[in-house]
C-alpha positions, 0 to 999 in steps of 0.5 A, spaced: 499 499 500 502 506 497 504 512 502 498 516 499 493 510 500 495 508 507 495 515 510 488 516 508 486 509 511 490 511 518 489 519 519 481 519 520 481 516 526 485 521 529 482 527 526 476 525 529 479 525 535 482 531 534 477 535 531 473 533 537 478 536 542 479 542 537 471 544 538 471 543 545 477 548 545 474 553 541 471 558 547 479 559 549 481 562 543 478 569 545 473 574 545 467 574 538 473 578 534 476 578 527 482 576 531 479 570 534 475 568 527 481 569 523 486 564 528 479 559 527 479 560 520 486 558 519 486 552 523 480 550 520 480 548 512 482 541 509 488 540 513 489 533 514 491 533 521 497 529 520 502 532 526 496 532 531 496 525 529 502 524 530 502 525 537 497 521 539 500 515 535 507 515 539 502 517 546 497 511 544 504 506 543 506 507 549 500 509 554 494 511 551 495 518 556 491 524 553 496 527 549 490 532 546 493 539 548 499 537 545 496 535 539 493 541 539 500 545 539 502 542 534 496 544 530 497 551 532 504 552 531 504 549 524 498 553 522 501 559 525 507 558 521 503 557 515 500 563 516 506 567 516 509 563 510 503 566 506 503 572 507 506 577 501 512 578 504 514 571 504 511 566 499 505 570 498 500 565 497 493 566 495 490 559 497 491 554 503 487 548 505 482 549 500 480 556 501 483 563 501 489 565 505 488 568 511 490 574 509 487 574 504 479 574 508 482 578 514 487 582 511 495 583 512 495 585 519 490 581 522 493 575 518 500 577 522 496 577 529 494 571 528 500 568 527 503 570 533 496 568 537 497 561 535 504 560 536 502 563 543 497 559 545 501 552 543 506 554 549 499 555 553 496 548 550 503 544 553 503 547 559 495 545 559 497 537 558 502 538 565 496 536 569 498 530 572 505 528 575 508 525 568 506 532 565 509 536 570 516 532 570 516 533 563 514 541 562 520 544 562 523 539 557 517 539 553 517 547 553 525 548 550 524 542 545 518 547 542 522 553 543 528 551 538 522 547 534 519 554 533 525 559 533 531 561 529 534 553 530 528 551 527 521 553 523 523 561 523 530 559 521 528 555 516 523 559 512 529 565 513 534 560 508 528 558 504 527 565 502 535 566 501 538 559 499 545 561 498 546 555 493 543 548 491 547 544 495 545 538 498 547 541 505 543 547 504 537 543 502 538 538 507 538 544 512 532 547 510 528 540 510 531 539 517 528 546 520 522 547 515 518 540 516 522 535 520 523 540 526 515 540 527 515 533 526 520 532 531 516 537 536 510 532 535 513 526 536 517 528 542 510 530 545 507 525 544 513 521 547 514 525 553 506 527 555 505 519 553 511 517 559 516 516 554 524 515 557 527 522 556 534 518 555 531 515 549 529 522 546 536 522 542 533 516 539 527 518 537 530 525 534 534 520 529 527 517 527 523 523 527 529 526 522 528 520 517 521 520 517 520 528 516 525 527 510 522 522 507 516 526 507 519 532 505 522 528 499 515 526 497 513 532 497 518 535 493 516 530 487 509 532 487 511 540 486 516 537 481 514 540 476 511 547 478 518 548 482 522 546 475 517 552 472 519 557 477 527 554 478 526 553 485 533 551 488 531 548 494 527 541 491 530 535 492 528 532 485 528 538 481 537 538 484 538 531 483 533 528 479 527 523 481 531 517 481 536 520 486 530 522 490 525 515 490 533 512 492 533 518 499 526 516 500 527 508 501 532 510 505 530 515 510 524 511 511 527 504 512 531 508 517 525 511 520 522 504 521 527 500 524 528 506 529 521 506 531 520 499 532 527 500 537 524 504 541 517 500 542 513 504 537 509 499 533 503 500 529 501 505 524 508 509 525 511 503 522 506 502 518 507 510 515 514 509 514 514 502 510 509 505 506 514 510 504 518 504 501 512 504 495 510 510 491 505 511 486 
C-alpha cells in the first residue's frame, strides 16, 4: 500500500479525535473579534491533521495518556507558521487548505497577529498538558523543545534560509528541510513521547527517527511539486536538483531507517506502517 493510500486509511480516526478536542477548546481563543475568527479560520479548512496524529500515535503506543493539549499545540504552531509563510512578504500564497489564505480574508495586519496568537497559544496548551505527575515532570523539557522548534534554530530560521538559500547544495537543502519540515514532526513525536510517559534518556534516538521520517515526507512532497518548481527554477527542491531517481532512493533510505528506529523504540503500529509505506510510491 502506497504512502498516499496508507495515510488516508490511518489519519481519519486521529483527525476525528483532534477535531472534537479543537471544538471543545475553541472558546479559549478569546472574545468574538476578527482576530479570534482569523485564528479559528486558519485552523480549519481541509487540514489532514498529520502532526497532531503523530502526537497521538506515540502516546497510544506508550501508555494511551491523553495528549490532546499537545496535539492542538503542534497544530497551532504549524498553522501559525503557515499564516506567516503565506504573507505577501514571504511566499505570497493566495490559497491554503482549500480556501483563501488568512491575509486574503482578514487582511495582512490581522493575519500577522493571528500567527503570533497561535504560536503563543501553542505554549499555553503545552503547559495545560502538564496536569498529572508525568506532565509536570517533563514540562520544562517540553517547553525547551518547543522553543527550539519554533525559533531561529527551527521554523523561523528555516523560513529565512528558504527565502535566502546561498546555493542548491545537498547540505543547504537538508538544512532547510530539517528546520522547516523535520523540526515540527520531531516536536510532534517528542511531545507525544514526553507526555505519553516515554524515557527522556531515549529522546536522542527519537530525534534521529524523526529526522529520517520527516526527510522522507519532505522529499515525497518535493516530487509532488516537481513540475511547478521546475517552472519557477526553485533551488531547494531535492527532486529538481538531484533528479527523481535520486529522490526516490533517498526516500527509501530515510524510510527504512525511520521504520527500524521506531521499532527499536517500541513505537509499533501506525508509525511503522506509515514509514514502511514510504517505500512504495505512486
